[in-house]
C-alpha positions as CSV (number, residue, x, y, z in Angstrom):
1,M,-2.6,-1.2,-48.8
2,K,-5.9,-1.7,-50.4
3,L,-7.6,-4.6,-52.3
4,V,-9.5,-3.3,-55.3
5,V,-12.2,-5.6,-56.6
6,L,-13.8,-5.1,-60.0
7,I,-16.6,-7.3,-61.2
8,L,-16.5,-6.3,-64.9
9,N,-19.6,-7.1,-67.0
10,K,-18.2,-5.2,-70.1
11,V,-15.6,-7.9,-70.7
12,E,-14.6,-6.4,-73.9
13,K,-13.0,-3.6,-71.8
14,L,-10.6,-6.0,-69.9
15,E,-7.5,-5.3,-72.0
16,E,-8.0,-1.6,-71.8
17,I,-8.4,-1.7,-68.0
18,L,-5.2,-3.8,-67.7
19,E,-3.3,-1.4,-70.0
20,G,-4.6,1.5,-67.9
21,F,-3.4,-0.2,-64.6
22,I,0.1,-0.4,-66.1
23,E,0.0,3.3,-67.0
24,V,-1.0,4.3,-63.5
25,G,1.6,2.0,-61.9
26,V,-0.4,-1.0,-60.9
27,S,1.8,-3.9,-62.0
28,G,-0.2,-6.8,-60.8
29,A,-3.8,-8.2,-60.9
30,T,-5.6,-11.5,-60.9
31,I,-8.4,-12.0,-63.3
32,I,-11.0,-14.6,-62.6
33,D,-13.8,-15.8,-64.9
34,S,-17.1,-15.4,-63.1
35,I,-20.8,-15.7,-63.5
36,G,-23.6,-13.7,-61.8
37,M,-26.2,-15.3,-59.6
38,G,-29.0,-14.1,-61.7
39,H,-27.7,-16.0,-64.7
40,V,-27.2,-19.2,-62.8
41,L,-30.7,-19.0,-61.4
42,A,-32.4,-18.2,-64.6
43,E,-30.5,-20.9,-66.6
44,E,-29.7,-23.6,-64.4
45,V,-32.3,-23.8,-61.6
46,P,-35.6,-25.0,-63.0
47,I,-37.8,-23.3,-60.4
48,F,-36.4,-19.9,-61.4
49,A,-36.4,-20.5,-65.3
50,G,-39.6,-18.5,-65.6
51,L,-37.7,-15.4,-64.3
52,R,-35.4,-15.2,-67.3
53,F,-37.1,-12.1,-68.5
54,M,-35.9,-10.2,-65.4
55,F,-32.2,-10.8,-66.6
56,A,-32.9,-10.0,-70.3
57,G,-29.8,-8.2,-71.6
58,A,-27.6,-9.4,-68.7
59,R,-24.3,-10.8,-69.8
60,P,-23.8,-14.5,-69.1
61,H,-20.3,-14.2,-67.9
62,N,-18.0,-11.5,-66.4
63,K,-14.5,-11.1,-65.2
64,T,-13.5,-10.4,-61.6
65,I,-10.3,-8.4,-61.3
66,I,-8.5,-8.2,-57.9
67,S,-5.4,-6.2,-57.2
68,V,-3.5,-5.2,-54.2
69,I,-2.6,-1.5,-54.5
70,K,-1.0,1.3,-52.5
71,E,-3.7,3.4,-50.7
72,E,-2.7,6.5,-52.5
73,K,-3.5,4.8,-55.9
74,E,-7.1,4.1,-54.9
75,K,-8.8,7.2,-56.4
76,E,-6.7,7.1,-59.5
77,V,-7.6,3.5,-60.2
78,I,-11.2,4.0,-59.5
79,N,-11.3,7.0,-61.8
80,L,-9.4,5.1,-64.5
81,I,-12.0,2.3,-64.3
82,K,-14.9,4.8,-64.5
83,K,-13.3,6.5,-67.5
84,I,-13.1,3.2,-69.4
85,I,-16.4,1.5,-68.5
86,G,-18.6,4.5,-67.8
87,D,-21.2,5.1,-65.1
88,L,-21.2,2.2,-62.7
89,N,-24.7,3.0,-61.8
90,Q,-25.8,2.0,-65.2
91,P,-26.9,-1.7,-65.5
92,G,-24.5,-4.0,-67.3
93,T,-21.3,-2.1,-66.4
94,G,-19.9,-3.7,-63.2
95,I,-19.3,-3.2,-59.6
96,I,-16.1,-1.9,-57.9
97,F,-15.2,-1.8,-54.3
98,T,-12.0,-1.6,-52.1
99,L,-11.1,-3.2,-48.8
100,Q,-8.4,-2.0,-46.4
101,L,-5.7,-4.7,-46.0
102,D,-3.9,-5.0,-42.6
103,Q,-1.2,-7.2,-43.7
104,V,0.2,-8.1,-47.1
105,E,3.0,-10.5,-47.8
106,G,4.3,-12.0,-51.0
107,L,4.2,-9.0,-53.3
108,K,7.2,-8.5,-55.5
109,P,9.2,-5.4,-54.3
110,E,8.8,-2.3,-56.3
111,I,11.8,-1.0,-58.3
């Protein structure tokens, strides 16, 4: 099993990504409201307030999506996400990574 983590800056794409997950057989995910460190530093820490220009155009909030998937679904899920949000190397899109899971309990059984 794998844990796929997507930090989604293009929050307007959330619904499309979740619909895509269903289409490729990923039936569960957790969505967390999140905020980047740069935004917190620039907006809430006075000593860094002068650095706001460095974060111009950055989105103030994002969504973090986590899902436990079968290992054989990993490439399909990553390709789906890239198709929806575009080149992840471009600023303001997001970050995706996967982690190998040694043990998983509590998932609903597949039908």
